[in-house]
SEDO-146507 format. One line per field, with one value per residue: x, y, z of N, C-alpha, C in turn; residue in three letters. Coordinates in steps of 0.1 Angstrom, whole numbers, plus 2048, in hexadecimal, padded with zeros to 3 digits. Layout:
<pts>
n.c1 [X, ...]
n.c2 [Y, ...]
n.c3 [Z, ...]
ca.c1 [X, ...]
ca.c2 [Y, ...]
ca.c3 [Z, ...]
c.c1 [X, ...]
c.c2 [Y, ...]
c.c3 [Z, ...]
res [ALA, ...]
</pts>
This chain:
<pts>
n.c1 [31A, 322, 33B, 348, 348, 355, 34A, 333, 311, 2F9, 2EA, 2E1, 2C5, 2BB, 2A1, 2A1, 29D, 2AB, 2C1, 2CC, 2EE, 304, 314, 303, 2ED, 2F8, 2FF, 2E5, 2DA, 2EA, 2E4, 2C9, 2CC, 2D9, 2C5, 2B1, 2C0, 2C2, 2A7, 2A1, 2B1, 2A4, 28B, 294, 29E, 289, 275, 284, 290, 279, 270, 268, 273, 273, 275, 262, 261, 24C, 247, 230, 219, 1FA, 1E3, 1EC, 1F4, 1DC, 1CA, 1D8, 1EF, 1E7, 1CF, 1DB, 1EC, 1E3, 1E2, 1FD, 20A, 1FE, 209, 224, 22C, 240, 247, 249, 237, 242]
n.c2 [D29, D28, D1C, D30, D45, D39, D2F, D1D, D20, D14, CFA, CD9, CCB, CAD, CA7, CAF, CCA, CEB, CFF, D1F, D27, D3A, D49, D48, D56, D70, D74, D74, D8B, D9E, D9A, DA2, DBD, DC5, DBF, DD2, DE9, DE6, DE6, E00, E0E, E06, E14, E2E, E33, E2C, E30, E46, E46, E44, E4D, E49, E4E, E56, E46, E29, E0B, DF2, DD1, DB9, D9E, DA4, D9E, DA0, DBA, DC8, DBF, DC0, DD2, DEB, DF2, DF5, E0B, E26, E29, E23, E39, E4E, E4A, E4C, E66, E70, E5C, E4F, E3E, E2D]
n.c3 [A48, A62, A60, A51, A64, A78, A8F, AA3, A9E, AA4, AB8, AB5, AC4, AD7, ACE, AB5, AAE, AAA, ABD, AC5, ACA, AE1, AD0, AB9, AC2, AC5, AAA, A9F, AAA, A9F, A84, A84, A8A, A72, A60, A67, A60, A44, A3D, A45, A32, A1B, A1E, A1E, A05, 9F4, 9D9, 9CF, 9B6, 9A6, 98E, 96E, 94D, 92A, 90A, 903, 8F2, 8E8, 8DE, 8D3, 8CE, 8BD, 8CD, 8E7, 8E8, 8E2, 8F7, 90F, 911, 905, 914, 92D, 92A, 92E, 94B, 951, 944, 952, 96C, 966, 956, 946, 935, 914, 8FE, 8E4]
ca.c1 [31C, 32A, 349, 34E, 34A, 35E, 343, 327, 305, 2ED, 2EC, 2D5, 2C0, 2B8, 294, 2A3, 29C, 2B8, 2C2, 2D7, 2F9, 306, 318, 2F8, 2E5, 2FF, 2FD, 2D7, 2D8, 2F1, 2DC, 2BD, 2D0, 2DC, 2B8, 2AC, 2C7, 2BE, 299, 2A3, 2B7, 299, 281, 29B, 29F, 27D, 26E, 28C, 291, 26C, 26C, 26B, 271, 279, 26D, 261, 25B, 248, 243, 229, 20F, 1EF, 1D9, 1F2, 1F4, 1CE, 1C3, 1DF, 1F8, 1E0, 1C7, 1E4, 1F4, 1DF, 1E6, 20B, 20E, 1FA, 213, 231, 228, 24C, 249, 244, 235, 244]
ca.c2 [D35, D24, D1A, D3D, D4D, D32, D2E, D16, D29, D0C, CED, CD0, CC4, C9F, CA6, CB3, CD8, CF2, D09, D28, D28, D48, D50, D49, D61, D7C, D75, D77, D99, DA6, D99, DAA, DCB, DC6, DBF, DDF, DF3, DE4, DEB, E0F, E12, E05, E1E, E3A, E36, E27, E3A, E51, E45, E3E, E54, E42, E57, E52, E3E, E1B, E04, DE5, DC8, DAE, D9A, DAD, D9B, DA5, DC9, DCD, DBB, DC2, DDD, DF8, DF5, DF9, E16, E33, E29, E24, E47, E57, E49, E51, E6F, E72, E51, E51, E31, E2F]
ca.c3 [A4F, A6E, A5B, A4D, A70, A81, A9C, AA2, AA0, AA8, ABD, AB3, AD0, AD5, AC7, AA7, AAD, AAB, AC7, AC3, AD4, AE4, AC3, AB1, AC7, AC1, A9B, A9C, AAE, A95, A78, A86, A88, A64, A59, A6A, A58, A36, A3C, A45, A25, A11, A1F, A1C, 9F6, 9ED, 9D0, 9CB, 9A7, 9A1, 982, 961, 942, 91E, 900, 905, 8E7, 8EB, 8D3, 8D8, 8C5, 8BE, 8D7, 8F3, 8E6, 8E3, 903, 91C, 911, 903, 920, 939, 927, 935, 959, 951, 941, 95D, 976, 961, 94B, 93E, 92C, 907, 8F9, 8D6]
c.c1 [325, 338, 34F, 351, 353, 358, 336, 31B, 2F9, 2F2, 2DF, 2D2, 2BD, 2AB, 295, 2A2, 2AA, 2B7, 2CE, 2E2, 2FB, 30B, 30C, 2EE, 2EB, 2FD, 2EF, 2D4, 2DE, 2E9, 2CF, 2C0, 2D3, 2CE, 2B1, 2B2, 2C3, 2B0, 299, 2A8, 2AC, 28F, 287, 29C, 293, 277, 277, 28E, 284, 267, 271, 269, 278, 270, 26D, 25A, 258, 244, 23C, 21F, 202, 1E5, 1DF, 1F1, 1E6, 1C7, 1CB, 1E7, 1F0, 1D7, 1CF, 1EB, 1F0, 1E4, 1F6, 210, 209, 204, 221, 22F, 234, 24F, 243, 243, 237, 243]
c.c2 [D33, D23, D27, D46, D46, D30, D26, D1F, D21, CFF, CE5, CC9, CB5, C9E, CAB, CC2, CDF, CFD, D12, D27, D37, D50, D52, D54, D6F, D7E, D79, D86, DA2, DA5, DA1, DB9, DCE, DC7, DCC, DEA, DF2, DE9, DFB, E15, E11, E10, E2C, E3D, E31, E32, E46, E51, E3F, E45, E4C, E4C, E51, E4A, E2F, E15, DF6, DDD, DBC, DAA, DA3, DAA, DA0, DB5, DCE, DCA, DBE, DD0, DEB, DFB, DFA, E06, E23, E34, E2A, E33, E51, E56, E4E, E59, E72, E67, E54, E42, E32, E23]
c.c3 [A5C, A6B, A58, A5A, A7A, A8F, A9A, AA6, AA6, AAF, ABA, ABF, ACC, ACD, AB9, AA5, AAF, AB6, AC4, ACE, AD8, AD8, ABA, AB5, AC3, AB2, A98, A9F, AA3, A88, A79, A84, A79, A5C, A5B, A61, A49, A34, A3C, A38, A1B, A12, A1C, A0D, 9EE, 9E5, 9CB, 9BC, 9A1, 994, 976, 956, 936, 915, 903, 8F8, 8EA, 8DE, 8D9, 8CD, 8C7, 8C9, 8E5, 8F3, 8E9, 8F1, 910, 91B, 90F, 90E, 92C, 936, 92E, 944, 95A, 94F, 94B, 969, 972, 954, 942, 935, 91E, 901, 8EA, 8CD]
res [UNK, UNK, UNK, UNK, UNK, UNK, UNK, UNK, UNK, UNK, UNK, UNK, UNK, UNK, UNK, UNK, UNK, UNK, UNK, UNK, UNK, UNK, UNK, UNK, UNK, UNK, UNK, UNK, UNK, UNK, UNK, UNK, UNK, UNK, UNK, UNK, UNK, UNK, UNK, UNK, UNK, UNK, UNK, UNK, UNK, UNK, UNK, UNK, UNK, UNK, UNK, UNK, UNK, UNK, UNK, UNK, UNK, UNK, UNK, UNK, UNK, UNK, UNK, UNK, UNK, UNK, UNK, UNK, UNK, UNK, UNK, UNK, UNK, UNK, UNK, UNK, UNK, UNK, UNK, UNK, UNK, UNK, UNK, UNK, UNK, UNK]
</pts>
């Protein structure tokens, strides 16, 4: 990232720890702003396309069908009533 930006972001101290340079501090502030924007985007669109509809066909061995898929089907259909398990 330092190479791509053309600026040193960290200085390695004698004890091996890293310290942000002034460019690194500016980059960190910008990254925090970007992170807030991304989180805002996620909450703005979360659940918008939460509707599942149509026919779903599953193929599995009988033990999976009988012990996992069939018991889970009522909850799935309650959450997504427009689904058709075919």
